[in-house]
C-alpha positions as YAML, in Angstrom:
chain: A
units: angstrom
residues:
- id: 1
  name: UNK
  ca: [-9.64, -18.48, 19.66]
- id: 2
  name: UNK
  ca: [-11.86, -16.23, 17.81]
- id: 3
  name: UNK
  ca: [-11.29, -12.65, 16.74]
- id: 4
  name: UNK
  ca: [-10.92, -9.88, 19.46]
- id: 5
  name: UNK
  ca: [-13.87, -7.61, 20.28]
- id: 6
  name: UNK
  ca: [-11.96, -4.62, 18.65]
- id: 7
  name: UNK
  ca: [-11.38, -6.93, 15.50]
- id: 8
  name: UNK
  ca: [-15.04, -7.82, 15.49]
- id: 9
  name: UNK
  ca: [-15.96, -4.19, 15.39]
- id: 10
  name: UNK
  ca: [-13.56, -3.26, 12.66]
- id: 11
  name: UNK
  ca: [-14.77, -6.18, 10.70]
- id: 12
  name: UNK
  ca: [-18.32, -5.12, 11.19]
- id: 13
  name: UNK
  ca: [-17.30, -1.70, 9.71]
- id: 14
  name: UNK
  ca: [-15.51, -3.19, 6.87]
- id: 15
  name: UNK
  ca: [-18.65, -5.20, 5.97]
- id: 16
  name: UNK
  ca: [-20.80, -2.14, 6.26]
- id: 17
  name: UNK
  ca: [-18.51, -0.11, 4.00]
- id: 18
  name: UNK
  ca: [-17.68, -3.16, 1.64]
- id: 19
  name: UNK
  ca: [-20.75, -5.45, 1.70]
- id: 20
  name: UNK
  ca: [-19.34, -7.40, -1.14]
- id: 21
  name: UNK
  ca: [-15.89, -7.68, 0.44]
- id: 22
  name: UNK
  ca: [-12.79, -5.51, 0.43]
- id: 23
  name: UNK
  ca: [-11.14, -5.51, -3.04]
- id: 24
  name: UNK
  ca: [-7.35, -6.37, -3.05]
- id: 25
  name: UNK
  ca: [-6.64, -2.82, -4.19]
- id: 26
  name: UNK
  ca: [-8.11, -1.33, -1.35]
- id: 27
  name: UNK
  ca: [-6.01, -3.29, 1.47]
- id: 28
  name: UNK
  ca: [-3.01, -0.92, 0.95]
- id: 29
  name: UNK
  ca: [-4.85, 2.39, 1.54]
- id: 30
  name: UNK
  ca: [-6.94, 0.66, 4.31]
- id: 31
  name: UNK
  ca: [-3.78, -0.17, 6.32]
- id: 32
  name: UNK
  ca: [-2.31, 3.17, 5.57]
- id: 33
  name: UNK
  ca: [-5.40, 4.82, 6.79]
- id: 34
  name: UNK
  ca: [-5.39, 2.66, 10.08]
- id: 35
  name: UNK
  ca: [-1.76, 3.52, 10.63]
- id: 36
  name: UNK
  ca: [-2.78, 7.23, 10.79]
- id: 37
  name: UNK
  ca: [-5.36, 6.33, 13.55]
- id: 38
  name: UNK
  ca: [-3.97, 3.35, 15.46]
- id: 39
  name: UNK
  ca: [-0.58, 2.30, 16.90]
- id: 40
  name: UNK
  ca: [1.50, 0.11, 14.64]
- id: 41
  name: UNK
  ca: [1.31, -2.90, 16.79]
- id: 42
  name: UNK
  ca: [-2.58, -2.68, 16.77]
- id: 43
  name: UNK
  ca: [-2.60, -2.44, 12.88]
- id: 44
  name: UNK
  ca: [-0.27, -5.50, 12.61]
- id: 45
  name: UNK
  ca: [-2.43, -7.38, 15.05]
- id: 46
  name: UNK
  ca: [-5.61, -6.50, 13.03]
- id: 47
  name: UNK
  ca: [-3.94, -7.63, 9.85]
- id: 48
  name: UNK
  ca: [-2.68, -10.78, 11.36]
- id: 49
  name: UNK
  ca: [-6.29, -11.69, 12.70]
- id: 50
  name: UNK
  ca: [-7.98, -10.58, 9.62]
- id: 51
  name: UNK
  ca: [-5.61, -12.93, 7.48]
- id: 52
  name: UNK
  ca: [-6.35, -15.81, 9.87]
- id: 53
  name: UNK
  ca: [-9.96, -15.41, 9.15]
- id: 54
  name: UNK
  ca: [-9.34, -15.34, 5.48]
- id: 55
  name: UNK
  ca: [-8.90, -17.76, 2.59]
- id: 56
  name: UNK
  ca: [-5.13, -18.33, 1.61]
- id: 57
  name: UNK
  ca: [-5.36, -15.99, -1.43]
- id: 58
  name: UNK
  ca: [-6.89, -13.12, 0.70]
- id: 59
  name: UNK
  ca: [-4.43, -13.69, 3.40]
- id: 60
  name: UNK
  ca: [-1.61, -13.28, 1.04]
- id: 61
  name: UNK
  ca: [-2.97, -9.95, -0.21]
- id: 62
  name: UNK
  ca: [-3.45, -8.74, 3.22]
- id: 63
  name: UNK
  ca: [0.06, -9.60, 4.31]
- id: 64
  name: UNK
  ca: [1.39, -8.02, 1.28]
- id: 65
  name: UNK
  ca: [-0.65, -4.84, 1.65]
- id: 66
  name: UNK
  ca: [0.49, -4.50, 5.16]
- id: 67
  name: UNK
  ca: [4.16, -4.32, 4.10]
- id: 68
  name: UNK
  ca: [3.33, -2.04, 1.29]
- id: 69
  name: UNK
  ca: [0.85, 0.43, 3.15]
- id: 70
  name: UNK
  ca: [3.57, 3.13, 3.46]
- id: 71
  name: UNK
  ca: [3.61, 3.24, -0.37]
- id: 72
  name: UNK
  ca: [0.01, 4.17, -0.86]
- id: 73
  name: UNK
  ca: [-0.03, 5.54, -4.25]
- id: 74
  name: UNK
  ca: [-2.24, 8.77, -3.67]
- id: 75
  name: UNK
  ca: [-4.22, 10.66, -1.35]
- id: 76
  name: UNK
  ca: [-7.08, 10.01, -3.82]
- id: 77
  name: UNK
  ca: [-6.87, 6.36, -2.70]
- id: 78
  name: UNK
  ca: [-6.95, 7.20, 1.04]
- id: 79
  name: UNK
  ca: [-9.97, 9.67, 0.42]
- id: 80
  name: UNK
  ca: [-11.82, 6.81, -1.60]
- id: 81
  name: UNK
  ca: [-11.29, 4.23, 1.12]
- id: 82
  name: UNK
  ca: [-12.04, 6.79, 3.97]
- id: 83
  name: UNK
  ca: [-15.42, 7.69, 2.21]
- id: 84
  name: UNK
  ca: [-16.36, 4.01, 1.85]
- id: 85
  name: UNK
  ca: [-15.69, 3.30, 5.56]
- id: 86
  name: UNK
  ca: [-17.32, 6.45, 6.69]
- id: 87
  name: UNK
  ca: [-20.38, 5.62, 4.75]
- id: 88
  name: UNK
  ca: [-20.55, 2.39, 6.68]
- id: 89
  name: UNK
  ca: [-20.33, 4.18, 9.97]
- id: 90
  name: UNK
  ca: [-16.57, 3.74, 10.68]
- id: 91
  name: UNK
  ca: [-15.74, 6.39, 13.26]
- id: 92
  name: UNK
  ca: [-12.04, 6.67, 12.49]
- id: 93
  name: UNK
  ca: [-12.65, 7.65, 8.83]
- id: 94
  name: UNK
  ca: [-14.36, 11.02, 8.59]
- id: 95
  name: UNK
  ca: [-15.36, 12.06, 5.04]
- id: 96
  name: UNK
  ca: [-12.88, 14.12, 3.18]
- id: 97
  name: UNK
  ca: [-14.53, 17.45, 2.79]
- id: 98
  name: UNK
  ca: [-11.67, 19.05, 0.89]
- id: 99
  name: UNK
  ca: [-12.82, 17.29, -2.24]
- id: 100
  name: UNK
  ca: [-16.28, 18.96, -2.07]
...
């Protein structure tokens, strides 16, 4: 079974914001950001489907990031990831205008 329609859209936005791929350091703030916008079960489903589409090393990073996303180190990390996604057209990630 392929990725859901919602996952396909999210992957499209991720590719637009991260054309060279999401660096492992950005998965924790990515999931923390998603948890502010989506129900927990949808974030978990997204992470599981994304991990299933990834190679083993990336899947491990995704699973570890999902459990660590409540420990996002700083607002700056969230703002950085939010800005990347917003630049790619992500509708849930408006640019952080407080940093201007």
